C-alpha positions as CSV (number, residue, x, y, z in Angstrom):
1,X,-113.2,-76.2,-24.3
2,X,-116.9,-76.4,-23.8
3,X,-117.5,-73.4,-26.0
4,X,-115.5,-75.1,-28.7
5,X,-117.8,-78.1,-28.7
6,X,-120.9,-75.9,-28.5
7,X,-119.6,-73.9,-31.5
8,X,-119.1,-77.0,-33.6
9,X,-122.6,-78.2,-32.8
10,X,-124.3,-74.9,-33.5
11,X,-122.3,-74.3,-36.7
12,X,-123.4,-77.8,-37.9
13,X,-127.0,-76.9,-37.0
14,X,-126.6,-73.6,-39.0
15,X,-125.5,-75.5,-42.0
16,X,-128.4,-78.0,-41.7
17,X,-130.9,-75.1,-41.3
18,X,-129.4,-73.4,-44.4
19,X,-129.7,-76.7,-46.4
20,X,-133.4,-77.1,-45.3
21,X,-134.1,-73.5,-46.4
22,X,-132.7,-73.9,-49.9
23,X,-129.1,-73.1,-49.0
24,X,-130.0,-69.7,-47.6
25,X,-129.6,-68.4,-44.0
26,X,-129.4,-64.8,-42.9
27,X,-126.6,-63.2,-40.9
28,X,-129.3,-62.1,-38.5
29,X,-130.2,-65.7,-37.9
30,X,-126.6,-66.8,-37.5
31,X,-126.0,-64.1,-34.9
32,X,-129.0,-65.1,-33.1
33,X,-128.0,-68.8,-32.9
34,X,-124.5,-67.9,-31.8
35,X,-125.3,-65.1,-29.4
36,X,-124.4,-67.1,-26.3
37,X,-120.8,-67.6,-27.5
38,X,-118.0,-65.1,-27.1
39,X,-117.4,-64.4,-30.8
40,X,-115.8,-61.4,-32.4
41,X,-116.8,-59.7,-35.6
42,X,-113.9,-61.5,-37.2
43,X,-115.3,-64.8,-36.2
44,X,-118.6,-64.0,-37.8
45,X,-117.0,-62.9,-41.0
46,X,-115.1,-66.3,-41.1
47,X,-118.3,-68.1,-40.5
48,X,-120.1,-66.2,-43.4
49,X,-117.2,-67.0,-45.7
50,X,-117.2,-70.7,-44.7
51,X,-120.9,-71.0,-45.5
52,X,-120.6,-69.1,-48.8
53,X,-117.7,-71.4,-49.9
54,X,-120.2,-74.3,-49.5
55,X,-122.8,-72.6,-51.8
56,X,-124.9,-71.1,-49.0
57,X,-126.4,-67.6,-49.5
58,X,-125.9,-65.4,-46.5
59,X,-128.0,-62.3,-46.8
60,X,-128.1,-59.7,-44.1
61,X,-131.8,-60.3,-43.2
62,X,-135.1,-61.9,-44.1
63,X,-136.1,-59.1,-46.4
64,X,-132.8,-59.4,-48.4
65,X,-133.2,-63.2,-48.5
66,X,-136.7,-62.8,-50.1
67,X,-135.3,-60.6,-52.8
68,X,-132.7,-63.1,-53.8
69,X,-133.4,-65.7,-56.4
70,X,-133.7,-69.2,-55.2
71,X,-130.4,-71.0,-54.9
72,X,-129.4,-73.3,-57.8
73,X,-129.0,-77.0,-57.3
74,X,-126.4,-77.8,-54.7
75,X,-122.9,-78.0,-56.2
76,X,-121.5,-81.5,-56.4
77,X,-118.4,-82.5,-54.5
78,X,-116.3,-82.6,-57.7
79,X,-117.4,-79.1,-58.8
80,X,-116.6,-77.9,-55.3
81,X,-113.2,-79.4,-55.4
82,X,-112.5,-77.9,-58.8
83,X,-113.4,-74.4,-57.7
84,X,-111.2,-74.7,-54.7
85,X,-108.3,-75.9,-56.7
86,X,-108.8,-73.0,-59.1
87,X,-108.5,-70.5,-56.2
88,X,-105.2,-72.1,-55.1
89,X,-103.8,-72.2,-58.6
90,X,-104.6,-68.5,-59.1
91,X,-102.9,-67.6,-55.9
92,X,-99.3,-66.5,-55.9
93,X,-99.0,-66.8,-52.1
94,X,-97.3,-69.9,-50.6
95,X,-98.5,-71.6,-47.5
96,X,-95.7,-70.6,-45.2
97,X,-96.2,-66.9,-46.0
98,X,-99.9,-67.3,-45.3
99,X,-99.1,-69.0,-42.0
100,X,-96.7,-66.2,-41.0
101,X,-99.4,-63.6,-41.9
102,X,-101.9,-65.3,-39.6
103,X,-99.3,-65.6,-36.8
104,X,-98.8,-61.8,-37.2
105,X,-102.6,-61.2,-37.3
106,X,-102.5,-59.4,-40.6
107,X,-105.9,-58.4,-42.2
108,X,-107.7,-61.1,-44.2
109,X,-104.9,-63.6,-43.5
110,X,-107.2,-66.1,-41.9
111,X,-109.7,-66.0,-44.7
112,X,-107.0,-66.6,-47.3
113,X,-105.5,-69.5,-45.3
114,X,-108.9,-71.1,-44.9
115,X,-109.3,-71.0,-48.7
116,X,-105.9,-72.6,-49.1
117,X,-106.7,-75.5,-46.8
118,X,-110.2,-76.4,-48.1
119,X,-108.9,-78.6,-51.0
120,X,-106.6,-80.5,-48.6
121,X,-109.6,-81.0,-46.3
122,X,-111.4,-82.6,-49.2
123,X,-108.5,-84.8,-49.9
124,X,-108.3,-85.8,-46.3
125,X,-112.0,-86.8,-46.2
126,X,-111.5,-89.0,-49.4
127,X,-108.9,-91.0,-47.5
128,X,-111.5,-92.0,-45.0
129,X,-113.5,-93.7,-47.8
130,X,-115.3,-96.8,-46.5
131,X,-115.9,-95.5,-43.0
132,X,-119.7,-95.4,-43.6
133,X,-119.9,-91.6,-43.3
134,X,-120.5,-89.3,-46.3
135,X,-117.5,-87.4,-47.5
136,X,-119.5,-84.3,-47.5
137,X,-120.1,-84.7,-43.8
138,X,-116.4,-85.3,-43.1
139,X,-115.6,-82.1,-45.1
140,X,-118.0,-80.2,-43.0
141,X,-116.5,-81.5,-39.8
142,X,-113.0,-80.7,-41.2
143,X,-113.9,-77.2,-42.0
144,X,-115.3,-76.7,-38.5
145,X,-112.1,-78.1,-37.0
146,X,-110.0,-75.8,-39.1
147,X,-112.2,-72.8,-38.1
148,X,-111.7,-73.6,-34.4
149,X,-107.9,-74.2,-34.8
150,X,-107.4,-70.7,-36.3
151,X,-108.0,-69.0,-33.0
152,X,-104.7,-70.3,-31.5
153,X,-102.3,-69.9,-34.4
154,X,-100.8,-66.8,-32.9
155,X,-99.5,-68.9,-30.0
156,X,-97.1,-70.9,-32.2
157,X,-93.5,-69.9,-33.0
158,X,-93.2,-71.2,-36.5
159,X,-95.2,-71.8,-39.7
160,X,-94.4,-75.6,-39.4
161,X,-95.9,-75.7,-35.9
162,X,-99.0,-73.9,-37.2
163,X,-99.3,-76.4,-40.0
164,X,-99.0,-79.4,-37.8
165,X,-101.6,-77.9,-35.4
166,X,-104.1,-77.2,-38.2
167,X,-103.7,-80.6,-39.8
168,X,-104.1,-82.3,-36.4
169,X,-107.3,-80.4,-35.6
170,X,-108.8,-81.2,-39.0
171,X,-107.9,-84.8,-38.8
172,X,-109.2,-85.0,-35.1
173,X,-112.5,-83.4,-36.1
174,X,-113.0,-86.1,-38.9
175,X,-111.9,-88.9,-36.4
176,X,-114.4,-87.6,-33.8
177,X,-117.2,-87.6,-36.4
178,X,-116.3,-91.1,-37.5
179,X,-116.3,-92.3,-33.9
180,X,-119.6,-90.6,-33.2
181,X,-121.1,-92.2,-36.2
182,X,-119.8,-95.7,-35.1
183,X,-121.2,-95.2,-31.6
184,X,-124.6,-94.3,-33.0
185,X,-124.5,-97.3,-35.2
186,X,-123.6,-99.5,-32.3
187,X,-126.3,-98.0,-30.2
188,X,-128.9,-98.5,-32.9
189,X,-127.8,-102.1,-33.4
190,X,-128.2,-102.6,-29.6
191,X,-131.7,-101.2,-29.7
192,X,-132.6,-103.4,-32.6
193,X,-131.3,-106.5,-30.7
194,X,-133.3,-105.6,-27.5
195,X,-136.5,-105.0,-29.5
196,X,-136.1,-108.4,-31.3
197,X,-135.4,-110.1,-28.1
198,X,-138.5,-108.6,-26.6
199,X,-140.7,-109.4,-29.6
200,X,-139.6,-113.0,-29.5
201,X,-140.4,-113.1,-25.7
202,X,-143.9,-111.7,-26.4
203,X,-144.5,-114.3,-29.1
204,X,-143.3,-117.2,-27.0
205,X,-145.2,-116.1,-23.9
206,X,-148.4,-115.5,-25.8
207,X,-148.3,-119.1,-27.3
208,X,-147.6,-120.4,-23.8
209,X,-150.4,-118.5,-22.0
210,X,-152.8,-118.3,-25.1
211,X,-153.7,-114.7,-24.6
212,X,-152.3,-111.2,-25.1
213,X,-149.7,-110.7,-22.4
214,X,-149.2,-107.7,-20.1
215,X,-146.1,-105.7,-19.4
216,X,-146.2,-107.3,-15.9
217,X,-146.3,-110.8,-17.3
218,X,-143.3,-110.0,-19.6
219,X,-141.5,-108.5,-16.7
220,X,-141.8,-111.7,-14.7
221,X,-141.0,-113.9,-17.7
222,X,-137.9,-112.0,-18.6
223,X,-136.9,-110.9,-15.1
224,X,-136.8,-107.4,-16.5
225,X,-138.2,-104.3,-14.8
226,X,-141.6,-103.2,-16.4
227,X,-140.2,-99.7,-17.0
228,X,-137.4,-101.1,-19.0
229,X,-139.8,-103.2,-21.1
230,X,-141.9,-100.1,-21.8
231,X,-138.7,-98.2,-22.8
232,X,-137.8,-100.9,-25.3
233,X,-141.3,-100.9,-26.8
234,X,-141.2,-97.1,-27.2
235,X,-137.8,-97.3,-28.8
236,X,-139.2,-99.8,-31.3
237,X,-141.6,-97.1,-32.6
238,X,-144.4,-99.7,-32.6
239,X,-147.1,-97.7,-30.7
240,X,-149.8,-100.1,-31.6
241,X,-148.0,-103.0,-29.9
242,X,-147.5,-100.8,-26.8
243,X,-151.2,-100.0,-26.7
244,X,-152.2,-103.7,-27.0
245,X,-150.0,-104.7,-24.2
246,X,-150.8,-101.8,-21.9
247,X,-154.6,-102.5,-22.3
248,X,-154.0,-105.8,-20.6
249,X,-152.2,-104.4,-17.6
């Protein structure tokens, strides 16, 4: 289970690194980032395909990357959806057949099933509109959830069970991302509240004492440990305010 969470985090970091490099990342770098995980060659091929589906160039090494022209502007979500729909429309294979092929571990079955599910993942992401997290981020999380779910499909006894498992994993990945985003927002709001409370205390105490207050004076005034006050000041990012207070300690 731990490896699954690590894989999700590292794959997300790989995508971020590719975005920062102009939508390019080498297979060499991907393998280096994932070297601690027990992945097979098939896993790596799926990862390359997943990245390429999102407009990321995946050359073999740095030399090949330098020879490639710079990536064009990132595809918009609408263009991405249209391309995925086209792939499905041109396919004459139905979902149940793809699921059976994966259960039987037929060559290329996983890659074809991933292509089949990508438009659905985009639609699922759209259903979470208003959750204060970009659809692109939810699609990325859903894709990662799909990749992770693929490893266990051969343990199910029917295409219907496989489908339910895949959809559940994709949905859970999106729900986890939304929950993490909400927790981060709450944490940030808590930090802002503590910083504002401390700033108000500094203002009031300085008016009362008529001089710049020290951390120790704030600690006594608020009945708060000095170390906690310093932590809040650091979280505020206001280094000048910290220096002014610390000079009076």
